[in-house]
Residue frames as a rotation matrix with the C-alpha (Angstrom) as fourth column:
MET 1
-0.439 0.429 -0.790 75.17
-0.089 0.854 0.513 65.53
0.894 0.296 -0.336 -7.97
ARG 2
-0.037 0.497 0.867 72.54
-0.960 -0.259 0.107 65.08
0.278 -0.829 0.486 -5.34
ASP 3
-0.680 -0.209 -0.703 72.57
-0.033 0.966 -0.255 62.06
0.733 -0.150 -0.664 -3.10
SER 4
-0.386 0.637 0.667 69.20
-0.907 -0.394 -0.149 61.95
0.168 -0.663 0.730 -1.39
LYS 5
0.126 0.424 -0.897 68.79
-0.284 0.882 0.377 58.18
0.950 0.208 0.232 -1.35
LYS 6
0.423 0.089 0.902 68.06
-0.905 0.088 0.415 56.55
-0.042 -0.992 0.118 1.95
PRO 7
-0.712 -0.678 0.184 69.85
-0.679 0.731 0.067 53.37
-0.180 -0.077 -0.981 2.99
GLY 8
-0.628 0.435 0.646 68.11
0.233 0.897 -0.377 50.35
-0.743 -0.086 -0.664 1.51
GLU 9
0.226 0.763 -0.605 66.28
-0.437 -0.476 -0.763 52.35
-0.871 0.437 0.226 -1.16
HIS 10
-0.385 -0.456 -0.802 68.32
-0.918 0.096 0.386 50.84
-0.099 0.885 -0.455 -4.00
GLY 11
-0.984 0.012 0.177 67.20
0.006 0.999 -0.036 47.31
-0.177 -0.035 -0.984 -3.14
SER 12
-0.197 0.979 -0.058 63.59
0.238 -0.010 -0.971 48.40
-0.951 -0.205 -0.231 -3.02
ASN 13
0.174 0.209 -0.962 63.88
-0.769 -0.582 -0.265 50.06
-0.616 0.786 0.059 -6.44
THR 14
-0.736 -0.515 -0.439 65.48
-0.676 0.588 0.444 46.94
0.029 0.624 -0.781 -7.91
LYS 15
-0.806 0.501 0.316 62.71
0.325 0.820 -0.472 44.70
-0.495 -0.278 -0.823 -6.56
PHE 16
0.137 0.888 -0.439 60.05
-0.050 -0.437 -0.898 47.06
-0.989 0.145 -0.016 -7.91
PHE 17
-0.133 -0.286 -0.949 61.79
-0.928 -0.300 0.220 47.19
-0.348 0.910 -0.226 -11.31
ILE 18
-0.963 -0.257 -0.084 61.94
-0.271 0.913 0.305 43.39
-0.001 0.316 -0.949 -11.56
LEU 19
-0.489 0.858 0.153 58.30
0.426 0.389 -0.817 43.06
-0.761 -0.334 -0.556 -10.47
LEU 20
0.196 0.542 -0.817 57.25
-0.449 -0.691 -0.566 45.65
-0.872 0.478 0.108 -13.04
LEU 21
-0.505 -0.454 -0.734 59.14
-0.860 0.192 0.474 43.82
-0.075 0.870 -0.487 -15.81
ILE 22
-0.963 0.162 0.214 57.52
0.142 0.984 -0.107 40.52
-0.228 -0.073 -0.971 -14.83
VAL 23
-0.143 0.981 -0.128 53.99
0.286 -0.082 -0.955 41.98
-0.947 -0.174 -0.269 -14.80
LEU 24
0.190 0.186 -0.964 54.45
-0.736 -0.622 -0.266 43.78
-0.649 0.760 0.019 -18.12
GLY 25
-0.743 -0.538 -0.397 56.05
-0.668 0.561 0.489 40.70
-0.040 0.629 -0.777 -19.68
ILE 26
-0.792 0.511 0.333 53.24
0.364 0.834 -0.414 38.39
-0.490 -0.207 -0.847 -18.55
ASN 27
0.157 0.889 -0.429 50.59
0.013 -0.437 -0.900 40.82
-0.987 0.136 -0.080 -19.80
SER 28
-0.104 -0.265 -0.959 52.35
-0.915 -0.353 0.197 41.16
-0.390 0.898 -0.206 -23.16
LEU 29
-0.964 -0.262 -0.048 52.51
-0.263 0.906 0.333 37.38
-0.044 0.333 -0.942 -23.52
ARG 30
-0.481 0.856 0.188 48.85
0.392 0.402 -0.827 37.07
-0.784 -0.324 -0.529 -22.58
TYR 31
0.348 0.644 -0.681 47.63
-0.340 -0.590 -0.732 39.59
-0.874 0.486 0.014 -25.16
GLY 32
-0.400 -0.557 -0.728 49.99
-0.901 0.095 0.423 38.16
-0.167 0.825 -0.540 -27.77
ASN 33
-0.945 0.089 0.315 48.57
0.074 0.995 -0.061 34.71
-0.319 -0.034 -0.947 -27.08
TYR 34
-0.007 0.996 -0.089 45.03
0.173 -0.086 -0.981 36.02
-0.985 -0.022 -0.171 -27.54
LEU 35
0.260 0.068 -0.963 46.01
-0.798 -0.547 -0.254 37.39
-0.544 0.834 -0.088 -30.94
LEU 36
-0.753 -0.583 -0.305 47.65
-0.657 0.634 0.409 34.10
-0.045 0.508 -0.860 -31.94
GLU 37
-0.748 0.561 0.355 44.40
0.372 0.797 -0.475 32.31
-0.550 -0.223 -0.805 -31.07
ASP 38
-0.703 0.411 0.580 42.57
0.547 -0.209 0.811 34.42
0.455 0.887 -0.078 -33.70
SER 39
0.333 0.757 -0.562 40.89
0.924 -0.381 0.034 36.68
-0.189 -0.530 -0.826 -31.18
THR 40
-0.575 -0.675 0.461 41.72
0.791 -0.604 0.102 39.83
0.210 0.423 0.881 -33.13
ASN 41
0.629 0.749 -0.210 39.68
0.777 -0.591 0.217 42.33
0.038 -0.300 -0.953 -31.15
ILE 42
0.336 -0.473 0.815 40.93
0.119 -0.836 -0.535 45.90
0.934 0.276 -0.224 -31.24
TYR 43
0.865 0.041 0.499 41.04
-0.478 -0.229 0.848 45.70
0.149 -0.972 -0.179 -27.43
ASN 44
0.780 -0.594 0.198 43.71
0.437 0.743 0.506 42.98
-0.448 -0.308 0.839 -27.55
TRP 45
0.310 -0.673 0.671 45.78
0.799 -0.199 -0.568 44.89
0.516 0.712 0.476 -30.13
VAL 46
0.517 -0.058 0.854 45.65
-0.219 -0.973 0.066 48.12
0.828 -0.221 -0.516 -28.12
PHE 47
0.873 -0.148 0.464 46.66
-0.463 0.043 0.885 46.49
-0.151 -0.988 -0.031 -24.86
LEU 48
0.649 -0.713 0.264 49.43
0.732 0.681 0.039 44.44
-0.207 0.167 0.964 -26.49
ILE 49
0.222 -0.560 0.798 50.88
0.550 -0.604 -0.577 47.62
0.805 0.567 0.173 -27.98
LEU 50
0.638 0.064 0.767 50.49
-0.472 -0.755 0.455 49.53
0.608 -0.652 -0.452 -24.68
ASN 51
0.927 -0.304 0.218 52.22
-0.015 0.551 0.834 46.74
-0.374 -0.777 0.507 -22.75
LEU 52
0.445 -0.802 0.398 55.10
0.893 0.365 -0.261 46.53
0.064 0.472 0.879 -25.23
VAL 53
0.265 -0.305 0.915 55.57
0.178 -0.917 -0.358 50.31
0.948 0.257 -0.189 -25.23
SER 54
0.824 0.080 0.561 55.47
-0.509 -0.332 0.794 50.36
0.250 -0.940 -0.233 -21.42
LEU 55
0.819 -0.559 0.130 58.03
0.442 0.759 0.477 47.56
-0.366 -0.334 0.869 -21.25
LEU 56
0.237 -0.737 0.634 60.31
0.828 -0.188 -0.528 49.44
0.508 0.650 0.566 -23.63
LEU 57
0.423 -0.024 0.906 59.95
-0.193 -0.979 0.064 52.71
0.885 -0.201 -0.419 -21.69
VAL 58
0.962 -0.077 0.261 60.73
-0.244 0.178 0.953 51.00
-0.120 -0.981 0.153 -18.37
LEU 59
0.564 -0.797 0.215 63.88
0.790 0.597 0.141 49.47
-0.241 0.091 0.966 -19.84
LEU 60
0.154 -0.496 0.855 64.97
0.612 -0.631 -0.476 52.76
0.776 0.597 0.206 -21.43
MET 61
0.657 0.136 0.741 64.36
-0.384 -0.786 0.484 54.75
0.649 -0.603 -0.465 -18.24
ASN 62
0.930 -0.353 0.099 66.32
0.098 0.501 0.860 52.21
-0.353 -0.791 0.500 -16.20
THR 63
0.311 -0.845 0.435 69.23
0.946 0.231 -0.228 52.38
0.092 0.483 0.871 -18.66
LYS 64
0.249 -0.160 0.955 69.16
0.220 -0.951 -0.216 56.19
0.943 0.264 -0.202 -18.61
ARG 65
0.898 0.129 0.420 69.08
-0.363 -0.320 0.875 56.22
0.247 -0.939 -0.241 -14.81
LYS 66
0.738 -0.673 0.055 72.11
0.539 0.637 0.551 53.91
-0.406 -0.377 0.833 -14.64
ASN 67
0.141 -0.697 0.703 74.03
0.873 -0.247 -0.420 56.09
0.466 0.673 0.574 -17.12
ASN 68
0.448 0.108 0.888 73.32
-0.073 -0.985 0.156 59.27
0.891 -0.135 -0.433 -15.11
SER 69
0.946 -0.054 0.319 74.58
-0.322 -0.042 0.946 57.86
-0.038 -0.998 -0.057 -11.82
């Protein structure tokens, strides 16, 4: 097992992870809200799906990283 982390790197990763979740969550809510307001452009559908997939991938990668360490 390699241990190449610098001191303080874990806190930085946690802050970045939380910030990423917040940004993806807000964007998902925004595009979902557009769709609920009957603005059914393909653009809104595509970006809602991309944001939800990105949110899911971030959560899965974080879970996998925790299981490996």
